[in-house]
VMD Tcl script that builds the backbone (N, CA, C; Angstrom):
set m [mol new atoms 429]
animate dup $m
set s [atomselect $m all]
$s set {name element resname resid chain x y z} {
  {N N UNK 1 A 115.394 66.069 64.789}
  {CA C UNK 1 A 114.734 66.285 63.522}
  {C C UNK 1 A 113.697 65.186 63.354}
  {N N UNK 2 A 112.674 65.488 62.649}
  {CA C UNK 2 A 111.585 64.544 62.473}
  {C C UNK 2 A 111.334 64.324 61.008}
  {N N UNK 3 A 110.872 63.161 60.677}
  {CA C UNK 3 A 110.691 62.837 59.282}
  {C C UNK 3 A 109.223 62.632 58.943}
  {N N UNK 4 A 108.793 63.217 57.861}
  {CA C UNK 4 A 107.435 62.989 57.376}
  {C C UNK 4 A 107.439 61.778 56.468}
  {N N UNK 5 A 108.531 61.547 55.800}
  {CA C UNK 5 A 108.686 60.348 55.012}
  {C C UNK 5 A 109.173 59.269 55.971}
  {N N UNK 6 A 110.021 58.357 55.600}
  {CA C UNK 6 A 110.462 57.363 56.579}
  {C C UNK 6 A 111.060 58.024 57.819}
  {N N UNK 7 A 110.758 57.476 58.985}
  {CA C UNK 7 A 111.198 58.051 60.252}
  {C C UNK 7 A 112.715 57.990 60.335}
  {N N UNK 8 A 113.336 59.178 60.563}
  {CA C UNK 8 A 114.799 59.230 60.649}
  {C C UNK 8 A 115.251 59.519 62.068}
  {N N UNK 9 A 114.363 59.353 63.021}
  {CA C UNK 9 A 114.736 59.610 64.408}
  {C C UNK 9 A 114.100 60.877 64.912}
  {N N UNK 10 A 114.593 61.396 66.026}
  {CA C UNK 10 A 113.950 62.562 66.634}
  {C C UNK 10 A 114.820 63.809 66.512}
  {N N UNK 11 A 115.505 63.951 65.389}
  {CA C UNK 11 A 116.389 65.105 65.251}
  {C C UNK 11 A 115.932 66.113 64.219}
  {N N UNK 12 A 114.927 65.808 63.404}
  {CA C UNK 12 A 114.474 66.779 62.424}
  {C C UNK 12 A 113.342 66.249 61.599}
  {N N UNK 13 A 112.826 67.087 60.718}
  {CA C UNK 13 A 111.681 66.725 59.910}
  {C C UNK 13 A 112.000 66.925 58.441}
  {N N UNK 14 A 111.833 65.875 57.644}
  {CA C UNK 14 A 111.872 66.011 56.191}
  {C C UNK 14 A 110.444 66.329 55.799}
  {N N UNK 15 A 110.226 67.540 55.311}
  {CA C UNK 15 A 108.888 67.913 54.885}
  {C C UNK 15 A 108.578 67.220 53.576}
  {N N UNK 16 A 107.294 67.144 53.205}
  {CA C UNK 16 A 106.951 66.422 51.967}
  {C C UNK 16 A 107.812 66.881 50.798}
  {N N UNK 17 A 108.241 65.906 50.034}
  {CA C UNK 17 A 109.211 66.160 48.975}
  {C C UNK 17 A 108.565 66.743 47.738}
  {N N UNK 18 A 107.628 67.636 47.809}
  {CA C UNK 18 A 106.868 68.154 46.689}
  {C C UNK 18 A 107.683 68.808 45.590}
  {N N UNK 19 A 108.981 68.803 45.670}
  {CA C UNK 19 A 109.806 69.436 44.644}
  {C C UNK 19 A 110.982 68.535 44.270}
  {N N UNK 20 A 111.349 68.547 42.995}
  {CA C UNK 20 A 112.511 67.747 42.584}
  {C C UNK 20 A 113.826 68.440 42.926}
  {N N UNK 21 A 113.766 69.618 43.567}
  {CA C UNK 21 A 114.971 70.389 43.849}
  {C C UNK 21 A 115.564 70.117 45.221}
  {N N UNK 22 A 114.978 69.221 45.972}
  {CA C UNK 22 A 115.573 68.885 47.256}
  {C C UNK 22 A 114.544 68.743 48.373}
  {N N UNK 23 A 115.036 68.486 49.581}
  {CA C UNK 23 A 114.177 68.302 50.741}
  {C C UNK 23 A 114.418 69.426 51.736}
  {N N UNK 24 A 113.487 69.562 52.649}
  {CA C UNK 24 A 113.616 70.541 53.720}
  {C C UNK 24 A 113.641 69.795 55.037}
  {N N UNK 25 A 114.636 70.088 55.867}
  {CA C UNK 25 A 114.750 69.465 57.179}
  {C C UNK 25 A 114.622 70.569 58.218}
  {N N UNK 26 A 113.691 70.392 59.163}
  {CA C UNK 26 A 113.491 71.359 60.234}
  {C C UNK 26 A 113.783 70.663 61.549}
  {N N UNK 27 A 114.774 71.151 62.288}
  {CA C UNK 27 A 115.140 70.550 63.567}
  {C C UNK 27 A 114.004 70.690 64.579}
  {N N UNK 28 A 113.887 69.722 65.478}
  {CA C UNK 28 A 112.871 69.772 66.533}
  {C C UNK 28 A 113.047 71.025 67.386}
  {N N UNK 29 A 114.292 71.452 67.597}
  {CA C UNK 29 A 114.556 72.654 68.392}
  {C C UNK 29 A 113.919 73.881 67.750}
  {N N UNK 30 A 113.840 73.898 66.430}
  {CA C UNK 30 A 113.202 75.012 65.730}
  {C C UNK 30 A 111.695 74.994 65.991}
  {N N UNK 31 A 111.099 73.813 65.991}
  {CA C UNK 31 A 109.666 73.689 66.277}
  {C C UNK 31 A 109.388 74.197 67.695}
  {N N UNK 32 A 110.242 73.826 68.648}
  {CA C UNK 32 A 110.076 74.293 70.029}
  {C C UNK 32 A 110.260 75.810 70.120}
  {N N UNK 33 A 111.196 76.349 69.368}
  {CA C UNK 33 A 111.437 77.784 69.389}
  {C C UNK 33 A 110.251 78.549 68.806}
  {N N UNK 34 A 109.667 78.036 67.731}
  {CA C UNK 34 A 108.487 78.663 67.138}
  {C C UNK 34 A 107.356 78.688 68.166}
  {N N UNK 35 A 107.183 77.601 68.901}
  {CA C UNK 35 A 106.151 77.548 69.941}
  {C C UNK 35 A 106.444 78.564 71.040}
  {N N UNK 36 A 107.688 78.634 71.467}
  {CA C UNK 36 A 108.069 79.585 72.512}
  {C C UNK 36 A 107.877 81.030 72.089}
  {N N UNK 37 A 108.192 81.330 70.842}
  {CA C UNK 37 A 107.999 82.688 70.336}
  {C C UNK 37 A 106.518 83.049 70.248}
  {N N UNK 38 A 105.686 82.072 69.916}
  {CA C UNK 38 A 104.242 82.321 69.835}
  {C C UNK 38 A 103.677 82.709 71.199}
  {N N UNK 39 A 104.274 82.196 72.266}
  {CA C UNK 39 A 103.791 82.492 73.619}
  {C C UNK 39 A 104.008 83.949 74.002}
  {N N UNK 40 A 104.947 84.628 73.367}
  {CA C UNK 40 A 105.222 86.039 73.690}
  {C C UNK 40 A 104.013 86.931 73.422}
  {N N UNK 41 A 103.136 86.482 72.528}
  {CA C UNK 41 A 101.972 87.274 72.141}
  {C C UNK 41 A 100.735 86.955 72.975}
  {N N UNK 42 A 100.836 86.008 73.889}
  {CA C UNK 42 A 99.663 85.555 74.643}
  {C C UNK 42 A 99.501 86.386 75.917}
  {N N UNK 43 A 98.362 87.057 76.032}
  {CA C UNK 43 A 98.046 87.827 77.226}
  {C C UNK 43 A 97.864 86.872 78.394}
  {N N UNK 44 A 98.496 87.181 79.506}
  {CA C UNK 44 A 98.348 86.371 80.702}
  {C C UNK 44 A 99.487 85.404 80.962}
  {N N UNK 45 A 100.388 85.235 79.994}
  {CA C UNK 45 A 101.562 84.390 80.211}
  {C C UNK 45 A 102.671 85.297 80.736}
  {N N UNK 46 A 102.979 85.144 82.016}
  {CA C UNK 46 A 104.022 85.973 82.626}
  {C C UNK 46 A 105.413 85.434 82.320}
  {N N UNK 47 A 105.569 84.129 82.412}
  {CA C UNK 47 A 106.868 83.491 82.178}
  {C C UNK 47 A 106.628 82.079 81.674}
  {N N UNK 48 A 107.655 81.512 81.042}
  {CA C UNK 48 A 107.579 80.160 80.515}
  {C C UNK 48 A 108.635 79.322 81.203}
  {N N UNK 49 A 108.251 78.130 81.648}
  {CA C UNK 49 A 109.181 77.218 82.295}
  {C C UNK 49 A 108.928 77.104 83.778}
  {N N UNK 50 A 109.492 76.076 84.370}
  {CA C UNK 50 A 109.416 75.887 85.817}
  {C C UNK 50 A 110.440 76.764 86.506}
  {N N UNK 51 A 110.524 76.653 87.808}
  {CA C UNK 51 A 111.431 77.495 88.591}
  {C C UNK 51 A 112.873 77.404 88.145}
  {N N UNK 52 A 113.374 76.189 87.933}
  {CA C UNK 52 A 114.772 76.008 87.533}
  {C C UNK 52 A 115.002 76.564 86.130}
  {N N UNK 53 A 114.057 76.323 85.224}
  {CA C UNK 53 A 114.201 76.820 83.858}
  {C C UNK 53 A 114.171 78.340 83.831}
  {N N UNK 54 A 113.325 78.938 84.666}
  {CA C UNK 54 A 113.264 80.406 84.704}
  {C C UNK 54 A 114.543 80.988 85.298}
  {N N UNK 55 A 115.104 80.317 86.300}
  {CA C UNK 55 A 116.367 80.787 86.892}
  {C C UNK 55 A 117.487 80.731 85.853}
  {N N UNK 56 A 117.533 79.636 85.100}
  {CA C UNK 56 A 118.534 79.517 84.040}
  {C C UNK 56 A 118.284 80.572 82.967}
  {N N UNK 57 A 117.010 80.841 82.672}
  {CA C UNK 57 A 116.662 81.877 81.696}
  {C C UNK 57 A 117.117 83.250 82.149}
  {N N UNK 58 A 117.012 83.533 83.448}
  {CA C UNK 58 A 117.468 84.828 83.978}
  {C C UNK 58 A 118.976 84.974 83.808}
  {N N UNK 59 A 119.698 83.886 84.005}
  {CA C UNK 59 A 121.147 83.908 83.809}
  {C C UNK 59 A 121.461 84.147 82.335}
  {N N UNK 60 A 120.728 83.462 81.436}
  {CA C UNK 60 A 120.957 83.646 80.001}
  {C C UNK 60 A 120.688 85.092 79.587}
  {N N UNK 61 A 119.590 85.672 80.118}
  {CA C UNK 61 A 119.269 87.055 79.781}
  {C C UNK 61 A 120.369 87.997 80.245}
  {N N UNK 62 A 120.961 87.702 81.410}
  {CA C UNK 62 A 122.022 88.557 81.943}
  {C C UNK 62 A 123.228 88.578 81.009}
  {N N UNK 63 A 123.436 87.482 80.276}
  {CA C UNK 63 A 124.553 87.448 79.331}
  {C C UNK 63 A 124.056 87.599 77.887}
  {N N UNK 64 A 122.821 88.077 77.742}
  {CA C UNK 64 A 122.212 88.367 76.431}
  {C C UNK 64 A 122.110 87.146 75.533}
  {N N UNK 65 A 121.693 86.034 76.084}
  {CA C UNK 65 A 121.493 84.816 75.306}
  {C C UNK 65 A 120.169 84.189 75.717}
  {N N UNK 66 A 119.086 84.622 75.102}
  {CA C UNK 66 A 117.753 84.155 75.463}
  {C C UNK 66 A 117.454 82.827 74.798}
  {N N UNK 67 A 116.859 81.898 75.549}
  {CA C UNK 67 A 116.415 80.610 75.017}
  {C C UNK 67 A 114.910 80.701 74.808}
  {N N UNK 68 A 114.470 80.872 73.568}
  {CA C UNK 68 A 113.056 81.049 73.274}
  {C C UNK 68 A 112.258 79.763 73.412}
  {N N UNK 69 A 112.919 78.630 73.529}
  {CA C UNK 69 A 112.203 77.368 73.683}
  {C C UNK 69 A 112.135 76.930 75.147}
  {N N UNK 70 A 112.606 77.764 76.053}
  {CA C UNK 70 A 112.554 77.458 77.490}
  {C C UNK 70 A 111.126 77.124 77.908}
  {N N UNK 71 A 110.948 76.024 78.618}
  {CA C UNK 71 A 109.637 75.633 79.111}
  {C C UNK 71 A 108.773 74.941 78.079}
  {N N UNK 72 A 109.296 74.737 76.878}
  {CA C UNK 72 A 108.545 74.095 75.802}
  {C C UNK 72 A 109.273 72.826 75.390}
  {N N UNK 73 A 108.526 71.730 75.333}
  {CA C UNK 73 A 109.085 70.470 74.880}
  {C C UNK 73 A 108.201 69.946 73.749}
  {N N UNK 74 A 108.818 69.526 72.660}
  {CA C UNK 74 A 108.045 68.991 71.548}
  {C C UNK 74 A 108.454 67.560 71.253}
  {N N UNK 75 A 107.472 66.784 70.832}
  {CA C UNK 75 A 107.717 65.435 70.347}
  {C C UNK 75 A 107.160 65.382 68.941}
  {N N UNK 76 A 108.051 65.212 67.972}
  {CA C UNK 76 A 107.633 65.198 66.580}
  {C C UNK 76 A 107.742 63.777 66.065}
  {N N UNK 77 A 106.619 63.289 65.534}
  {CA C UNK 77 A 106.562 61.945 64.967}
  {C C UNK 77 A 106.003 62.079 63.561}
  {N N UNK 78 A 106.876 62.000 62.583}
  {CA C UNK 78 A 106.434 62.216 61.211}
  {C C UNK 78 A 105.882 63.622 61.076}
  {N N UNK 79 A 104.664 63.754 60.532}
  {CA C UNK 79 A 104.084 65.084 60.345}
  {C C UNK 79 A 103.298 65.581 61.561}
  {N N UNK 80 A 103.376 64.856 62.678}
  {CA C UNK 80 A 102.589 65.187 63.865}
  {C C UNK 80 A 103.472 65.705 64.998}
  {N N UNK 81 A 102.945 66.693 65.739}
  {CA C UNK 81 A 103.689 67.291 66.843}
  {C C UNK 81 A 102.823 67.291 68.101}
  {N N UNK 82 A 103.413 66.874 69.209}
  {CA C UNK 82 A 102.787 67.016 70.527}
  {C C UNK 82 A 103.666 67.985 71.317}
  {N N UNK 83 A 103.029 68.903 72.048}
  {CA C UNK 83 A 103.766 69.933 72.763}
  {C C UNK 83 A 103.441 69.853 74.246}
  {N N UNK 84 A 104.470 69.954 75.074}
  {CA C UNK 84 A 104.333 70.063 76.527}
  {C C UNK 84 A 104.820 71.454 76.892}
  {N N UNK 85 A 104.034 72.149 77.699}
  {CA C UNK 85 A 104.309 73.541 77.997}
  {C C UNK 85 A 104.147 73.792 79.485}
  {N N UNK 86 A 105.062 74.557 80.059}
  {CA C UNK 86 A 105.011 74.935 81.467}
  {C C UNK 86 A 105.069 76.456 81.543}
  {N N UNK 87 A 104.049 77.075 82.208}
  {CA C UNK 87 A 103.985 78.533 82.247}
  {C C UNK 87 A 103.656 79.061 83.635}
  {N N UNK 88 A 103.917 80.352 83.815}
  {CA C UNK 88 A 103.465 81.123 84.974}
  {C C UNK 88 A 102.427 82.087 84.425}
  {N N UNK 89 A 101.225 82.067 84.995}
  {CA C UNK 89 A 100.134 82.912 84.521}
  {C C UNK 89 A 100.035 84.180 85.358}
  {N N UNK 90 A 99.485 85.218 84.756}
  {CA C UNK 90 A 99.248 86.491 85.445}
  {C C UNK 90 A 97.955 86.397 86.257}
  {N N UNK 91 A 97.989 86.894 87.471}
  {CA C UNK 91 A 96.794 87.012 88.292}
  {C C UNK 91 A 96.148 88.347 87.978}
  {N N UNK 92 A 94.879 88.485 87.867}
  {CA C UNK 92 A 93.755 87.585 88.154}
  {C C UNK 92 A 93.103 87.024 86.900}
  {N N UNK 93 A 93.830 86.849 85.809}
  {CA C UNK 93 A 93.233 86.331 84.586}
  {C C UNK 93 A 92.780 84.888 84.765}
  {N N UNK 94 A 91.673 84.501 84.125}
  {CA C UNK 94 A 91.186 83.118 84.228}
  {C C UNK 94 A 92.233 82.138 83.687}
  {N N UNK 95 A 92.648 81.214 84.514}
  {CA C UNK 95 A 93.739 80.307 84.149}
  {C C UNK 95 A 93.405 79.449 82.938}
  {N N UNK 96 A 92.175 78.964 82.860}
  {CA C UNK 96 A 91.797 78.133 81.717}
  {C C UNK 96 A 91.863 78.937 80.421}
  {N N UNK 97 A 91.506 80.220 80.478}
  {CA C UNK 97 A 91.571 81.069 79.288}
  {C C UNK 97 A 93.018 81.303 78.868}
  {N N UNK 98 A 93.898 81.518 79.834}
  {CA C UNK 98 A 95.322 81.692 79.521}
  {C C UNK 98 A 95.858 80.423 78.858}
  {N N UNK 99 A 95.513 79.268 79.409}
  {CA C UNK 99 A 95.964 77.990 78.834}
  {C C UNK 99 A 95.402 77.798 77.429}
  {N N UNK 100 A 94.114 78.104 77.238}
  {CA C UNK 100 A 93.503 77.955 75.913}
  {C C UNK 100 A 94.135 78.901 74.900}
  {N N UNK 101 A 94.408 80.143 75.312}
  {CA C UNK 101 A 95.040 81.108 74.410}
  {C C UNK 101 A 96.459 80.670 74.041}
  {N N UNK 102 A 97.194 80.135 75.020}
  {CA C UNK 102 A 98.546 79.629 74.756}
  {C C UNK 102 A 98.481 78.460 73.776}
  {N N UNK 103 A 97.547 77.565 74.010}
  {CA C UNK 103 A 97.369 76.393 73.142}
  {C C UNK 103 A 97.070 76.842 71.706}
  {N N UNK 104 A 96.136 77.761 71.546}
  {CA C UNK 104 A 95.756 78.252 70.218}
  {C C UNK 104 A 96.933 78.924 69.514}
  {N N UNK 105 A 97.677 79.754 70.232}
  {CA C UNK 105 A 98.822 80.444 69.635}
  {C C UNK 105 A 99.875 79.455 69.148}
  {N N UNK 106 A 100.143 78.442 69.944}
  {CA C UNK 106 A 101.152 77.442 69.571}
  {C C UNK 106 A 100.699 76.639 68.358}
  {N N UNK 107 A 99.441 76.198 68.371}
  {CA C UNK 107 A 98.925 75.415 67.242}
  {C C UNK 107 A 99.003 76.244 65.958}
  {N N UNK 108 A 98.542 77.490 66.012}
  {CA C UNK 108 A 98.570 78.346 64.821}
  {C C UNK 108 A 99.989 78.562 64.315}
  {N N UNK 109 A 100.918 78.828 65.222}
  {CA C UNK 109 A 102.303 79.090 64.812}
  {C C UNK 109 A 102.948 77.862 64.182}
  {N N UNK 110 A 102.814 76.717 64.817}
  {CA C UNK 110 A 103.476 75.510 64.287}
  {C C UNK 110 A 102.846 75.073 62.973}
  {N N UNK 111 A 101.512 75.075 62.921}
  {CA C UNK 111 A 100.866 74.615 61.691}
  {C C UNK 111 A 101.083 75.585 60.538}
  {N N UNK 112 A 101.141 76.891 60.827}
  {CA C UNK 112 A 101.323 77.877 59.769}
  {C C UNK 112 A 102.789 78.006 59.344}
  {N N UNK 113 A 103.687 78.157 60.309}
  {CA C UNK 113 A 105.094 78.417 59.985}
  {C C UNK 113 A 105.898 77.164 59.669}
  {N N UNK 114 A 105.587 76.060 60.361}
  {CA C UNK 114 A 106.386 74.852 60.186}
  {C C UNK 114 A 105.723 73.872 59.220}
  {N N UNK 115 A 104.390 73.876 59.196}
  {CA C UNK 115 A 103.684 72.983 58.278}
  {C C UNK 115 A 103.424 71.602 58.832}
  {N N UNK 116 A 103.550 71.434 60.140}
  {CA C UNK 116 A 103.255 70.153 60.772}
  {C C UNK 116 A 101.912 70.243 61.488}
  {N N UNK 117 A 101.264 69.106 61.705}
  {CA C UNK 117 A 99.976 69.066 62.391}
  {C C UNK 117 A 100.200 68.868 63.891}
  {N N UNK 118 A 99.608 69.744 64.705}
  {CA C UNK 118 A 99.724 69.644 66.156}
  {C C UNK 118 A 98.594 68.761 66.660}
  {N N UNK 119 A 98.956 67.673 67.327}
  {CA C UNK 119 A 97.947 66.742 67.838}
  {C C UNK 119 A 97.478 67.120 69.229}
  {N N UNK 120 A 98.377 67.714 70.031}
  {CA C UNK 120 A 98.000 68.131 71.374}
  {C C UNK 120 A 98.997 69.141 71.909}
  {N N UNK 121 A 98.485 70.015 72.793}
  {CA C UNK 121 A 99.333 70.949 73.525}
  {C C UNK 121 A 98.909 70.835 74.978}
  {N N UNK 122 A 99.748 70.214 75.783}
  {CA C UNK 122 A 99.468 70.034 77.204}
  {C C UNK 122 A 100.111 71.180 77.974}
  {N N UNK 123 A 99.278 71.937 78.701}
  {CA C UNK 123 A 99.743 73.123 79.403}
  {C C UNK 123 A 99.734 72.853 80.901}
  {N N UNK 124 A 100.870 73.102 81.547}
  {CA C UNK 124 A 100.976 73.038 82.998}
  {C C UNK 124 A 101.191 74.454 83.503}
  {N N UNK 125 A 100.272 74.923 84.344}
  {CA C UNK 125 A 100.451 76.222 84.979}
  {C C UNK 125 A 101.048 75.942 86.341}
  {N N UNK 126 A 102.323 76.292 86.518}
  {CA C UNK 126 A 103.010 75.929 87.752}
  {C C UNK 126 A 103.109 77.065 88.757}
  {N N UNK 127 A 102.588 78.254 88.388}
  {CA C UNK 127 A 102.591 79.363 89.335}
  {C C UNK 127 A 101.693 80.468 88.801}
  {N N UNK 128 A 101.312 81.368 89.690}
  {CA C UNK 128 A 100.543 82.553 89.324}
  {C C UNK 128 A 101.331 83.758 89.804}
  {N N UNK 129 A 101.568 84.702 88.911}
  {CA C UNK 129 A 102.330 85.896 89.240}
  {C C UNK 129 A 101.381 87.000 89.664}
  {N N UNK 130 A 101.596 87.541 90.852}
  {CA C UNK 130 A 100.799 88.661 91.356}
  {C C UNK 130 A 101.420 89.959 90.869}
  {N N UNK 131 A 100.578 90.965 90.536}
  {CA C UNK 131 A 101.113 92.224 89.989}
  {C C UNK 131 A 102.161 92.897 90.877}
  {N N UNK 132 A 102.051 92.773 92.193}
  {CA C UNK 132 A 102.999 93.444 93.083}
  {C C UNK 132 A 104.114 92.527 93.564}
  {N N UNK 133 A 104.190 91.326 93.007}
  {CA C UNK 133 A 105.189 90.342 93.409}
  {C C UNK 133 A 106.515 90.620 92.706}
  {N N UNK 134 A 107.614 90.394 93.394}
  {CA C UNK 134 A 108.935 90.525 92.774}
  {C C UNK 134 A 109.152 89.370 91.809}
  {N N UNK 135 A 109.867 89.632 90.725}
  {CA C UNK 135 A 110.222 88.563 89.801}
  {C C UNK 135 A 111.312 87.701 90.416}
  {N N UNK 136 A 111.643 86.603 89.730}
  {CA C UNK 136 A 112.684 85.701 90.215}
  {C C UNK 136 A 114.021 86.398 90.362}
  {N N UNK 137 A 114.193 87.524 89.672}
  {CA C UNK 137 A 115.473 88.229 89.748}
  {C C UNK 137 A 115.574 89.052 91.025}
  {N N UNK 138 A 114.444 89.163 91.772}
  {CA C UNK 138 A 114.448 89.927 93.006}
  {C C UNK 138 A 114.052 91.368 92.794}
  {N N UNK 139 A 113.834 91.758 91.526}
  {CA C UNK 139 A 113.448 93.120 91.232}
  {C C UNK 139 A 111.937 93.259 91.330}
  {N N UNK 140 A 111.483 94.368 91.890}
  {CA C UNK 140 A 110.060 94.651 91.946}
  {C C UNK 140 A 109.671 95.307 90.632}
  {N N UNK 141 A 108.564 94.824 89.986}
  {CA C UNK 141 A 108.164 95.425 88.708}
  {C C UNK 141 A 107.859 96.909 88.876}
  {N N UNK 142 A 108.210 97.681 87.853}
  {CA C UNK 142 A 107.941 99.120 87.878}
  {C C UNK 142 A 106.671 99.393 87.087}
  {N N UNK 143 A 105.733 100.166 87.647}
  {CA C UNK 143 A 104.483 100.455 86.943}
  {C C UNK 143 A 104.684 101.319 85.721}
}
mol reanalyze $m
mol bondsrecalc $m
mol representation Tube
mol addrep $m
C-alpha cells in the first residue's frame, strides 16, 4: 500500500483525505491489476510477462485462477507510480507502437481509476509472437 500523506510503506495508498468520513487505502496489488487489465485492450499485446511468468499463468488458467497483474510491477511512492512491464508483441505490428499503446493504456487506467500520477511506464518486449506459432501451452492457434 502506498501513502499520499505520510509514507506508510509499500503496502497501500491513503488517497487525499478530502472527506471527514474516512480515508481510502488502495493496495499496490490493485494498482498492478488495473494496469494488467488495461493491457487486455491493447492491440498487439499477445501476452504479458516473461517465459516463467507466462508458464505460471498457463497453470493458473488451467485451474481457473487468472493473475491479471502478471508481468506488471508497480512502485508507488506517495501519489506517484512507476510501472515496469514485460510483454510479448504480435508480429508484424510495429514494436514501438505496441509499447506506446501499452504505455498510454496503463497511464490512462491508473490515473483515471486509481487517481495516482504515473511518472513512467518502462516496457520490455521480450518476445514476438508469430501468427502461426504455437502458444506456450503447445496448442496451435485456430483461425
